[in-house]
N, C-alpha and C positions, 0 to 999 in steps of 0.2 A: 730343623736339620742342621747338623754340624759337619763341616768338612774342612780339610786342609788343602791348601793350594801351594804348590811349589813353583818358584819362578821359572819362566821359560819363554822369553820374548820371541824366540824363533819359531814358536809353535804355530799351528794352523790358525788358531783364533787371533793371534797377533797379526798374522798376514791379513785376515779378514778385517780386523780393526783398521789397519793401514788403508785398505781399500775404501772403507766407509769414511774415514777421515779425509781422504783426498776428495771425495764427492762433497762432503760438508764444506771444505775449504773453497772449492771451486764455486759452490753455490753462494757462499758468503761474499766472495770476491765479485761475483756478478751482480749481487743485489745491494751490497753495502760498500761501495768504493770509498776508500779513505780520503779525507780531505787533504789538500796539499799542506805540508808543514809550514809554519810561519817563517818568514824570512828572518835570518839572524840579525841581531842588532849590531849596528856599526859602532855603537858607543862602547868604549872599553870600560869594563867593570873594575872598580877599585876595591871591591869587597869580596872576600872568599864566601862560598856558599855557606849558608847558616847550617850549623850542625843540628841534627835531629835531637830533640830533648831526650834525655836518658829515660824519662818516665813514659815516653811514648811506646805503646805495645809494638811488638814485631809485626811486620806485614805477613800476609799469607805466604808470599814467596820466601821470606826469611825463615818461617816456620818449617817449610818443606826442605829448605836448603840444608838443614841440619840432620836430615835423615841419612842413615847409613846405606850402603848398597844393599839391595835385596832386603828391605826392612821387614820386620815382623809386624804384621797388620791384623788387627781384629776388626771384622766387618759384622756389625749387628744390624739386623733388619727384619723385614716382614716377608710375605710370600714372594715378593719380587727378588729379594736376596736369596730366598729358598729356591727360586726358579720355577715356581708353579706355572705350568703351561709350556715349559721348555722340554725338549726331547730328552734331556738328562741334566744332572747337576752341573756338568762341565759347560753347558750352554747358557747357564744363568748369567746375568750381567756381572755379578760379583766375581765369578770364576774367570770370565773372559777378561774383565778389567785387570784383575790381579795378575794374570798371565802376561798381559801386554805391558803392565807397569813394573814387572819383575818384583812383585811383592810375594813374600812368604805369608800367605793369608790363612787365618782361621775364619771360616765363613759360618756365621751363626744366624741363619734365617729361619724364622718361625711364622708361619702363616697366621693371620688374624691379629697379630700383636702390633704394638706401637709404643710411642713415648708414654702414653697414658693407658691404653688398653692392655690388660695383662692376661687376658684369656685367649688361648690359641684356638685355631679352627677345630682342632681335635679335642678341645675341652680342657686341656691342661691350664692351670692357673699360676699366677705369680711370675709371669714371663714378660713383663714390660721391660723396656730397655735398661732402665737403671738397675733393676734387680738382676738382670742377666749379666751386666757389667760386673756387678758385685760378686756373682758366682764365678766368673772367670778370674777375678782378682783373688778370691778365696782359694782357688785351685793353684795359686802361685804362678799363673801364666804371666809372661813378660811380653810387652809390645812396644814398638817404636811409634806406632800410629794407630788411631782408632777412627773407624768410619761408622756413623750412625745414619742409617737409611730408612726413610719411610715417613709415616704420619697419616696415610690414607685411612687406617683403621680407627683413628681417633676422632672421627667425625661426630660422634655422639657426646664427646667431652665438652665442657665449657672452655671458652678461650682462655680463661684464667688458669684452669687446670692444665691445659696444654702448654702454656708458657712456663708454668711452674715445673712441669715434668721434663720439658726440653732442657731447662736450666739445671735441673737436678741430675739429668743424665750426663750432661757435659761435666758437671762437678764430680760425679761419681768416677768418671774416666780420669779426671785430673788427680783425684785422691789415690787411685790405684796406680797410675802411670804418670807421674808429674811432668816428665820430660816428653811425653808423647803428644804431638798435636792431635786435635780432634777435627774431623770433617763431618759436618752435618749435611747430608744429602737428602733433600726434601722429597716429597711425594710426587709421583708422576703416573699417569694412567690415561687411557683413551678418553676423549671428550664426553662420552656417555656417562662417565662417573665423575664429572667435574665437581659435583657437590661434595664429594669426599676429599677434595683438595682445599676445602674452605680454610684450613689453618696453614696452608703453605707459606703465606707471607709472615704469619706469626712465628712459624718454625724458623724461617730464614732470619728474621730480625732478632729473635731471641738467641739464635746461634751466634750471630755476629756480636751481639752485646756481651755474650759470655766468652768471647775471644776465640770462637771456633772458626775454622775455614768453612764457608758456606758454598755449596753447589746447589743452585736452585733451578730445577728442570721445568718450572713453569714460568717464572719471571715475567718478562715483557711479552714473550711468545713461547708457548709451551712446546717442548721438544716433541711430545706426542700430541698431534692436533688433527683437525679435520682433513688435512691434506695427506696424512700418512697413516692414520689410525686403521684403515681397512687392511693395510698390508701387515700391520704389527699386532693387531688384536687376535688372540688365540681363539676367540669365538664366544667368550662370555661377557664381552663389553668392559672387562676390567684388566685381565692379565695379558701378558704378551707371549708371542710365539718366539721361535729362535731368532728370526730376523729382528723382531722388536727388542729383544734383550741385547742382541749384537749392537743395534743402533744406540740403545741406552748406554751400553758400555763404551761405545766409541765417543759419544758426547761427554761422558764422564772423564774418560782418558784425555780428551782434548782440553778439558778444563784444568786437569792436573798438570798436563804437559805444559800448558801456557804459563802456569805459575812457576814451574821448574826451569823454564828456559831463561 
């Protein structure tokens, strides 16, 4: 499914995002109180801070700092980006996040696909992420930022194939839009399908090695877990309902906002 999203942070979804983020922040503050900062040194320094080597790659924050207001964003993903299980396209995580972040987004979500898997749920072929990026580039489309979401459908691939295809997808984006940062947003799903997340760590590490910004929704503690899955599962043990997609979008927006602050 392909759709376009115009920016509009004042919309209803943005308000809902703000409410979810406030709950996430309060929970984090209650469970993860920050340690006290170290006492400042009393010794005067006679040396200026060392300059960062010019060969050091830019940080994630520096990559996003160069974006224009209301950037043109391409979001390529699977059924989660398509919004399977949501009440409508506007309730999918990508549409909700784009509205909140004021992105002019082209949302290209195709169920059943991934970095490696090229066959869609409806039987269409040749739709892995790299080839879809190349299709967008061939159409002359221009973007300031590219988001690659997913990986759940690649569970039958070998680890070597998955790593190669994540790397190839990031490279394809760079060839098409050299100045556009790439965000790799890994797979997330209810715990019942945790086996499908087997390559989450490989996707994250490969994305980082390729110079992409990585948003990892499983990491040390999965965003969708035993404590909240019942509220977010649409009923098939895999996809999310509106509340689940809103939660996924809120967590994604929090990650991006933290880099931009």
